C-alpha positions in Angstrom: -127.4 1.2 0.6 -125.3 3.8 2.4 -128.3 4.9 4.6 -129.3 1.4 5.4 -125.8 0.1 6.1 -125.9 0.8 9.8 -122.4 0.4 11.2 -121.1 -2.1 8.6 -117.8 -0.5 7.4 -117.4 -2.8 4.4 -120.8 -1.9 3.0 -120.2 1.8 3.7 -116.9 1.7 2.0 -118.3 0.1 -1.2 -121.4 2.4 -1.2 -119.2 5.5 -0.9 -117.1 4.5 -3.8 -120.3 3.7 -5.8 -121.6 7.2 -5.0 -118.3 8.8 -6.0 -118.3 7.0 -9.4 -122.0 7.6 -10.3 -121.7 11.3 -9.1 -118.2 11.9 -10.6 -117.4 15.6 -11.3 -121.0 16.7 -10.4 -119.9 18.9 -7.5 -123.1 18.0 -5.7 -123.2 19.6 -2.3 -125.8 17.1 -0.9 -123.6 14.2 -1.8 -120.6 15.9 -0.2 -122.6 16.4 3.1 -123.7 12.7 3.0 -120.1 11.5 2.5 -118.6 13.9 5.0 -120.9 12.5 7.7 -119.6 9.0 6.9 -116.0 10.2 7.2 -116.6 11.9 10.5 -117.8 8.7 12.1 -114.1 7.9 12.4 -114.3 4.4 11.1 -111.1 3.6 9.2 -112.4 1.6 6.3 -115.6 3.6 5.7 -113.7 6.9 6.2 -111.1 6.1 3.5 -113.8 5.3 1.0 -115.7 8.5 1.9 -112.5 10.6 1.3 -112.0 9.0 -2.2 -115.7 9.6 -3.0 -115.6 13.3 -2.0 -112.7 13.7 -4.4 -114.6 12.0 -7.2 -117.7 14.1 -6.6 -115.7 17.3 -6.5 -113.3 16.2 -9.3 -111.7 19.2 -10.9 -113.7 21.6 -8.7 -110.4 23.2 -7.5 -110.2 24.9 -4.1 -112.8 27.6 -4.6 -115.0 25.9 -1.9 -112.6 26.8 0.9 -114.9 25.2 3.5 -114.5 21.7 2.0 -110.8 22.2 1.8 -110.5 23.3 5.4 -112.8 20.5 6.6 -110.8 17.8 4.9 -107.4 19.2 5.9 -108.4 19.8 9.6 -109.9 16.3 9.8 -106.8 14.8 8.2 -104.8 16.4 11.0 -107.2 15.5 13.8 -107.8 11.8 13.1 -105.4 9.0 14.1 -106.5 6.6 11.3 -103.9 6.5 8.4 -106.6 5.2 6.1 -108.9 8.2 6.6 -105.9 10.7 6.3 -105.0 9.0 3.0 -108.6 9.1 1.7 -108.9 12.8 2.7 -105.7 14.0 1.0 -106.4 11.9 -2.1 -109.8 13.6 -2.2 -108.0 17.0 -2.2 -105.7 15.8 -4.9 -108.6 14.9 -7.1 -110.2 18.3 -6.5 -107.0 19.8 -8.0 -107.5 17.9 -11.3 -106.6 20.2 -14.2 -106.3 23.4 -12.2 -102.5 23.9 -12.8 -101.3 27.1 -11.2 -104.6 27.7 -9.4 -103.9 24.7 -7.2 -100.3 25.7 -6.2 -101.4 27.3 -2.9 -102.9 24.1 -1.5 -100.3 22.0 -3.0 -97.6 24.0 -1.2 -99.5 23.5 2.0 -99.7 19.8 1.5 -96.1 19.3 0.4 -94.6 21.2 3.4 -96.7 19.3 6.0 -94.9 17.2 8.7 -97.2 14.2 8.2 -95.8 12.0 5.4 -99.4 10.8 4.4 -100.4 14.4 3.8 -97.3 15.0 1.8 -98.2 11.9 -0.2 -101.5 13.6 -1.1 -99.6 16.7 -2.1 -97.5 14.7 -4.6 -100.7 13.3 -6.2 -102.2 16.8 -6.2 -99.2 18.0 -8.4 -99.9 15.0 -10.7 -103.6 15.8 -11.0 -103.2 19.5 -11.4 -100.5 19.3 -14.1 -101.6 16.0 -15.8 -100.4 15.8 -19.4 -98.9 19.3 -19.4 -95.2 18.3 -19.1 -94.9 21.4 -17.0 -91.2 21.9 -16.1 -92.0 23.2 -12.6 -94.1 20.2 -11.8 -91.5 17.7 -13.1 -88.8 19.6 -11.1 -90.7 19.4 -7.9 -91.6 15.8 -8.2 -87.9 14.9 -8.9 -86.9 16.9 -5.9 -89.3 15.1 -3.6 -88.4 11.7 -5.2 -84.7 12.1 -4.0 -85.1 14.2 -0.8 -88.2 13.1 1.2 -87.6 11.0 4.2 -90.7 8.8 3.6 -90.5 5.9 1.2 -94.2 6.2 0.4 -93.8 9.8 -0.6 -90.7 9.1 -2.7 -92.4 6.2 -4.5 -95.5 8.3 -5.2 -93.4 11.2 -6.5 -91.6 9.0 -9.1 -94.9 7.3 -10.1 -96.6 10.7 -10.7 -94.0 11.6 -13.3 -96.0 9.3 -15.6 -99.1 11.4 -15.2 -97.4 14.7 -15.9 -95.5 13.4 -19.0 -97.9 10.9 -20.5 -98.1 12.9 -23.8 -94.4 12.5 -24.3 -93.9 8.8 -23.5 -90.5 8.6 -25.0 -89.1 11.0 -22.4 -90.2 9.0 -19.4 -87.8 6.0 -19.6 -84.9 8.4 -20.1 -86.0 10.6 -17.2 -86.4 7.7 -14.7 -83.5 5.5 -15.9 -81.2 6.6 -13.0 -84.1 6.4 -10.5 -84.6 2.8 -11.7 -81.1 2.0 -10.5 -81.7 3.6 -7.0 -80.7 1.8 -3.9 -84.2 2.4 -2.6 -86.7 -0.3 -3.8 -89.7 2.0 -3.4 -88.1 4.4 -5.9 -87.4 1.5 -8.3 -91.0 0.4 -8.0 -92.2 4.0 -8.7 -90.0 4.1 -11.8 -91.7 1.0 -13.1 -95.2 2.5 -12.5 -94.2 5.8 -14.1 -93.1 4.0 -17.3 -96.1 1.8 -17.3 -98.6 4.7 -17.0 -96.8 7.0 -19.5 -96.0 4.3 -22.1 -99.2 2.2 -21.9 -100.1 0.6 -25.2 -97.1 2.1 -27.0 -94.6 -0.8 -27.1 -91.7 1.7 -26.7 -88.4 -0.2 -26.9 -86.8 2.2 -24.3 -89.5 1.2 -21.9 -89.1 -2.5 -22.4 -85.3 -2.3 -22.1 -85.7 -0.5 -18.7 -88.4 -2.8 -17.4 -87.1 -6.2 -18.4 -84.0 -6.2 -16.1 -86.2 -5.3 -13.2 -88.1 -8.6 -13.6 -85.1 -10.1 -11.8 -84.9 -7.5 -9.1 -83.9 -8.7 -5.6 -87.1 -7.2 -4.0 -90.4 -8.9 -4.8 -92.7 -5.8 -4.9 -90.3 -4.3 -7.5 -90.8 -7.4 -9.6 -94.5 -7.0 -9.2 -94.4 -3.4 -10.4 -92.2 -4.3 -13.3 -94.6 -7.1 -14.4 -97.7 -4.8 -14.3 -95.8 -2.0 -16.1 -94.5 -4.4 -18.8 -98.0 -5.7 -19.4 -99.3 -2.1 -19.8 -96.6 -1.3 -22.3 -97.2 -4.3 -24.6 -101.0 -4.3 -24.5 -102.5 -5.4 -27.8 -99.1 -6.1 -29.4 -99.0 -9.3 -31.4 -96.2 -11.8 -31.8 -96.3 -11.4 -35.6 -95.4 -7.7 -35.3 -92.9 -8.0 -32.4 -91.4 -11.5 -31.5 -90.4 -10.0 -28.2 -94.0 -10.2 -27.1 -93.9 -14.0 -27.1 -90.9 -14.1 -24.8 -92.5 -11.7 -22.3 -95.9 -13.4 -22.2 -94.3 -16.8 -21.7 -92.3 -15.5 -18.7 -95.5 -14.0 -17.2 -97.3 -17.4 -17.6 -94.3 -19.2 -16.1 -94.3 -16.9 -13.1 -98.0 -17.4 -12.6 -97.7 -21.2 -12.5 -94.4 -21.4 -10.6 -94.9 -22.6 -7.0 -91.6 -21.3 -5.8 -92.2 -17.7 -6.6 -93.0 -15.2 -3.8 -96.6 -14.2 -3.3 -96.0 -10.6 -4.3 -94.3 -11.6 -7.5 -96.9 -14.1 -8.4 -99.6 -11.5 -7.7 -97.8 -9.1 -10.1 -97.8 -11.9 -12.8 -101.5 -12.5 -12.3 -102.2 -8.8 -12.5 -100.0 -8.6 -15.6 -101.9 -11.5 -17.3 -105.2 -9.7 -16.5 -104.0 -6.4 -18.0 -102.9 -8.2 -21.2 -106.2 -10.0 -21.6 -108.4 -7.0 -20.5 -111.6 -6.8 -22.4 -110.8 -9.8 -24.5 -107.8 -7.9 -25.8 -110.2 -5.4 -27.4 -109.2 -2.4 -25.1 -106.1 -0.5 -24.3 -105.1 1.8 -21.5 -105.2 5.4 -22.7 -105.4 8.7 -20.9 -106.2 10.7 -24.0 -108.9 10.5 -26.7 -108.0 10.0 -30.4 -108.3 13.8 -30.9 -105.7 14.4 -28.1 -108.0 15.5 -25.3 -107.2 14.3 -21.8 -109.8 11.8 -20.5 -110.7 12.7 -17.0 -112.1 9.3 -16.0 -109.0 7.5 -17.4 -106.6 9.8 -15.3 -108.7 9.2 -12.2 -108.8 5.5 -12.8 -105.1 5.1 -12.9 -104.6 7.5 -10.0 -106.8 5.4 -7.8 -105.5 2.1 -9.3 -102.1 3.1 -8.0 -103.6 3.1 -4.4 -103.8 -0.7 -4.6 -100.4 -0.6 -2.8 -102.4 0.0 0.4 -105.8 -1.5 -0.5 -106.0 -4.2 -3.1 -109.7 -3.6 -4.1 -108.5 -0.2 -5.6 -107.0 -2.2 -8.5 -110.5 -2.4 -10.0 -110.3 1.3 -10.9 -108.1 0.5 -13.8 -111.3 -0.2 -15.8 -111.9 3.5 -16.0 -108.7 3.9 -18.1 -109.6 1.2 -20.6 -110.5 2.5 -24.0 -112.2 0.2 -26.7 -110.2 -0.1 -29.9 -112.9 -1.1 -32.4 -114.3 -0.3 -35.8 -118.1 -0.2 -35.8 -119.9 1.0 -39.0 -123.5 2.1 -38.5 -126.1 3.0 -41.2 -128.9 5.6 -40.9 -130.9 3.2 -38.6 -127.9 2.6 -36.4 -127.6 -1.0 -37.5 -124.5 -2.9 -38.5 -124.2 -3.5 -42.3 -122.3 -6.7 -43.0 -121.2 -5.5 -46.5 -119.0 -2.8 -45.0 -115.2 -3.3 -44.5 -111.9 -1.5 -44.5 -108.7 -2.5 -46.1 -105.6 -3.2 -44.0 -102.3 -3.1 -46.0 -100.5 -5.7 -43.9 -100.4 -9.4 -43.4 -103.3 -10.7 -41.2 -100.8 -12.2 -38.7 -99.3 -8.8 -37.9 -102.3 -7.6 -35.9 -103.9 -11.0 -35.1 -105.2 -12.2 -31.8 -102.9 -14.5 -29.9 -103.5 -18.2 -30.2 -105.6 -19.8 -27.5 -103.8 -21.8 -24.9 -104.2 -25.5 -25.1 -104.6 -27.7 -22.1 -101.9 -30.4 -21.7 -103.3 -33.9 -22.1 -102.1 -36.4 -19.5 -100.4 -39.3 -21.2 -101.8 -42.7 -20.3 -99.4 -45.2 -18.9 -98.9 -48.0 -21.4 -98.1 -51.6 -20.5 -94.6 -52.7 -20.9 -94.1 -55.0 -24.0 -93.3 -58.6 -23.2 -89.9 -59.9 -23.8 -89.1 -61.4 -27.3 -86.4 -64.1 -27.7 -83.5 -63.3 -30.0 -84.1 -66.3 -32.3 -87.8 -65.2 -32.8 -86.7 -61.7 -33.7 -84.1 -63.0 -36.3 -86.7 -65.2 -37.9 -89.2 -62.2 -38.2 -86.4 -60.0 -39.7 -85.7 -62.5 -42.4 -89.3 -62.8 -43.3 -89.7 -59.0 -43.5 -86.7 -58.7 -45.7 -88.0 -61.3 -48.1 -91.4 -59.5 -48.4 -89.7 -56.1 -48.9 -87.6 -57.5 -51.8 -90.7 -58.8 -53.6 -92.7 -55.5 -53.2 -89.8 -53.1 -54.0 -90.6 -50.7 -57.0 -88.3 -50.4 -60.0 -85.5 -47.9 -59.7 -87.2 -45.4 -62.2 -90.3 -45.2 -60.0 -88.2 -44.5 -56.9 -86.4 -41.7 -58.7 -89.7 -40.2 -59.8 -91.0 -40.1 -56.3 -87.8 -38.5 -54.9 -88.0 -35.7 -57.6 -91.7 -35.1 -57.0 -91.4 -34.7 -53.2 -89.6 -31.2 -53.2 -91.9 -30.0 -56.0 -95.0 -30.8 -53.9 -93.5 -29.1 -50.9 -92.9 -25.9 -52.9 -96.5 -25.9 -54.2 -97.9 -26.4 -50.7 -95.7 -23.5 -49.5 -97.0 -21.2 -52.2 -100.5 -22.0 -51.3 -99.9 -21.3 -47.6 -98.2 -18.0 -48.4 -99.9 -15.2 -46.4 -101.5 -12.4 -48.4 -100.0 -8.8 -48.1 -103.4 -7.2 -47.3 -106.9 -8.2 -46.0 -110.3 -6.7 -45.3 -111.3 -5.9 -41.8 -114.9 -6.8 -41.4 -117.6 -4.8 -39.5 -117.4 -4.9 -36.5 -113.8 -5.7 -35.7 -110.9 -4.9 -33.4 -108.6 -2.1 -34.7 -105.5 -1.5 -32.6 -103.8 1.9 -32.3 -100.7 0.5 -34.2 -102.9 -0.7 -37.0 -104.5 2.6 -37.8 -101.8 3.9 -40.2 -102.3 0.8 -42.3 -106.1 1.1 -42.7 -108.0 2.8 -45.5 -111.6 3.0 -46.7 -112.7 1.2 -49.8 -114.8 3.9 -51.5 -116.0 1.5 -54.3 -118.1 -0.6 -51.9 -121.8 -0.1 -51.2 -121.3 1.6 -47.8 -118.9 4.5 -47.5 -118.3 6.8 -44.5 -120.3 10.0 -44.3 -117.0 11.8 -43.7 -114.4 10.1 -45.9 -111.5 12.0 -44.3 -112.1 10.7 -40.7 -110.0 7.9 -39.3 -111.1 4.3 -39.9 -111.8 3.4 -36.3 -114.4 3.9 -33.6 -118.0 4.4 -34.5 -118.3 5.4 -38.2 -121.6 6.6 -39.7 -122.1 5.2 -43.2 -123.9 6.3 -46.3 -125.6 3.7 -48.5 -124.7 4.2 -52.2 -127.5 1.8 -53.3 -130.4 2.6 -50.9 -133.0 0.8 -53.0 -131.3 -2.6 -52.7 -132.1 -4.9 -49.9 -129.7 -4.5 -46.9 -128.0 -7.2 -44.9 -127.7 -5.7 -41.4 -127.4 -6.9 -37.8 -129.5 -5.0 -35.2 -127.8 -3.7 -32.1 -129.5 -5.1 -29.1 -129.3 -3.7 -25.6 -128.5 -6.2 -22.9 -131.6 -7.5 -21.1 -131.8 -7.2 -17.3 -134.4 -10.0 -17.0 -131.8 -12.7 -16.9 -129.4 -11.0 -14.5 -128.1 -13.3 -11.8 -128.3 -12.5 -8.1 -125.1 -11.2 -6.5 -123.3 -13.8 -4.3 -123.2 -13.3 -0.6 -120.0 -11.9 0.9 -117.7 -14.6 2.4 -117.7 -15.1 6.1 -114.9 -13.3 8.1 -111.7 -15.3 8.6 -108.2 -14.8 9.9 -105.3 -15.3 7.5 -101.8 -16.1 8.7 -99.2 -16.2 5.8 -96.6 -18.9 6.0 -93.1 -17.4 6.6 -90.7 -17.6 3.6 
């Protein structure tokens, strides 16, 4: 697609990002040359995509290939297109992934540059090099840039990048950025929201919610947008049964989505937030580390490039790289799903239940107004009704019996509806991160885990204790490509003129 795209910048941009994702961290020299040629055509949109793609291909390669570093830096200084400069320096930042002190030389060069866009890339280079390390030097430098740089974009990025460096200690981030969240500069406030969202994603930290909630009423619309996205990231997969606060937040997000008087930026933030909450059918969560504690390279890159949606909205799709399935899938020796396998959850079912589906409001039909009735007719009907009621009235003893039976029936119904204190999680099912401490294997059932000490989540290989009995299993089927629909054509070019507020 890249070679056959001609001069179509849009196709080139998408093809470059596709190449970057498919060749992520391969350090392929041939791909680098192909992408470099696209960047050197000096087309803004295609050049930006090529810069990101070069960073993806050379992800974590460091700066040992000095030729690539020199070419990207020199072209970033030579070109006049801000998009290409941003793509090139973000490519350099991705190359610094996980290199820590080995990247300090190039980071220093980027941070001290007179061009604010290159300094912007230097800030992300710090975040990528020291991601998850909580390095004091990196935190100190980011805080210094956040309060001293003359560019709002650089300051916003510096605060946001604190979330990457400190994501292993999420409780520290709200405390660290609490003063920055009250800054006079709205870009810094936005950065504080994003930092908290990235570091505290899926944790439901009370400190994070207390910091973000007041910012939903900020005077600046893009700060409200950042607060909505961050709040959705923090409360992912939390249920109303476990935290009643979730209902209040989700209702506010829905209200902002439907409100016609909300600014475009705020409404877009509410739509983003709703999408984040419902991502993957609520079966996934944003996480930059595996269950064993290792940093997930693709997740870090996904959030780093997602944060570039400030300049280019299509970059928001990169968040998918940071989504981690939260499931329990038990497989037998044939890699099929036994239906007789389950795990025990020692809580009420409502604590970790899916939210209820939204119901569409039915339009009430207009009824005809009742015709007028004369007062004499009404009095006559009332007398007849009273006479009939006197004839049909039960004896006093029967009335007393019915009155006494009513509360007894209510108590019995309440006892029947009482929720159990534990339940079985069937195979396969969603298992949230907060639910893990309450799960345990039932070793008395037919299927037991091969490794009984492992956590009851993810893909669990099972051992059949009664192999001679007939199995009830579900075969895992690969999705067929025969019925794939053809991709829709791109919309025709158009000019958009937003209405003034």
